[in-house]
C-alpha positions as CSV (number, residue, x, y, z in Angstrom):
1,M,37.3,-155.3,-321.0
2,G,37.1,-151.8,-319.5
3,K,39.2,-150.3,-316.7
4,W,38.6,-152.0,-313.4
5,P,38.1,-149.9,-310.3
6,A,40.9,-149.7,-307.8
7,G,40.7,-152.5,-305.2
8,A,38.3,-154.6,-307.2
9,T,38.6,-158.3,-306.3
10,A,35.9,-159.7,-308.6
11,A,33.8,-158.7,-311.6
12,V,30.0,-159.3,-311.7
13,L,29.2,-160.4,-315.3
14,S,26.2,-161.1,-317.4
15,I,27.3,-163.8,-319.9
16,S,25.2,-164.8,-322.9
17,A,25.7,-167.6,-325.4
18,V,24.2,-166.2,-328.6
19,T,23.2,-168.4,-331.6
20,P,25.2,-171.5,-330.5
21,V,26.0,-173.9,-333.3
22,S,25.9,-176.9,-331.0
23,A,25.7,-177.8,-327.3
24,G,28.6,-176.6,-325.1
25,Y,29.5,-174.8,-321.9
26,I,31.2,-171.6,-320.8
27,R,33.8,-171.1,-318.1
28,A,35.4,-167.8,-316.8
29,W,38.3,-167.3,-314.5
30,A,41.0,-164.8,-313.4
31,F,43.5,-164.3,-316.1
32,G,46.8,-166.1,-315.6
33,T,45.3,-168.7,-313.2
34,P,44.3,-172.3,-313.9
35,P,40.7,-172.7,-315.3
36,P,38.1,-173.8,-312.8
37,A,36.3,-177.2,-313.0
38,A,33.0,-175.4,-312.5
39,T,30.9,-174.4,-315.5
40,L,29.1,-171.1,-315.5
41,L,26.7,-171.8,-318.3
42,N,25.6,-174.8,-320.3
43,Y,23.9,-174.1,-323.6
44,A,22.2,-176.1,-326.4
45,T,21.2,-174.6,-329.7
46,S,19.3,-171.6,-328.4
47,S,20.6,-168.4,-326.8
48,I,20.8,-168.3,-323.0
49,T,22.1,-165.9,-320.4
50,T,23.5,-166.2,-316.8
51,S,25.1,-164.0,-314.2
52,A,28.4,-164.8,-312.6
53,V,31.0,-163.4,-310.1
54,V,34.5,-164.0,-311.5
55,P,37.5,-163.4,-309.4
56,L,40.2,-161.0,-310.6
57,A,43.9,-161.9,-310.1
58,S,45.8,-159.3,-308.2
59,G,47.8,-157.1,-310.5
60,A,46.3,-158.6,-313.8
61,K,42.8,-157.2,-313.5
62,A,41.7,-159.3,-316.4
63,I,39.6,-162.4,-316.9
64,T,39.7,-165.4,-319.3
65,V,36.4,-166.7,-320.8
66,G,36.2,-169.9,-322.8
67,A,33.4,-171.7,-324.7
68,F,34.0,-175.4,-324.9
69,N,32.6,-178.3,-327.0
70,G,30.3,-176.1,-329.1
71,R,30.9,-172.9,-331.0
72,T,28.9,-169.8,-330.0
73,H,29.0,-166.0,-330.0
74,L,29.5,-164.5,-326.5
75,V,28.1,-161.3,-325.2
76,I,29.6,-160.2,-321.9
77,D,28.4,-157.2,-319.9
78,I,30.1,-156.0,-316.7
79,T,27.2,-155.3,-314.3
80,G,29.3,-154.6,-311.1
81,Y,32.4,-155.2,-309.1
82,Q,33.2,-156.6,-305.7
83,I,35.4,-154.3,-303.6
84,P,36.5,-155.1,-300.0
85,A,34.4,-153.4,-297.4
86,I,35.8,-150.2,-295.8
87,H,35.6,-150.2,-292.1
88,T,35.8,-147.3,-289.7
89,V,34.9,-146.5,-286.1
90,L,33.3,-143.2,-285.2
91,S,32.9,-142.0,-281.7
92,P,29.8,-140.2,-280.5
93,N,31.7,-136.9,-280.5
94,G,32.9,-137.3,-284.1
95,D,36.5,-138.3,-283.3
């Protein structure tokens, strides 16, 4: 994975199962944390793609991706990041 932007709390990914050998599923989660019970993508024996928002653990800035029950090649593209909103207050005179 590439360098995460400062302050990023999640990565927006496009995840593809390419040429699966058999049916299975994909999960993705913040590195160093327990895997989720939720599945991002179920696949059979044909290629399939989905988008997902995966949290980033503070400090680690990495993710773990696993394919379960069926072998497949994975293609993962980072399509964006979630960064906390920046708030400010401006007065009418620019102060």
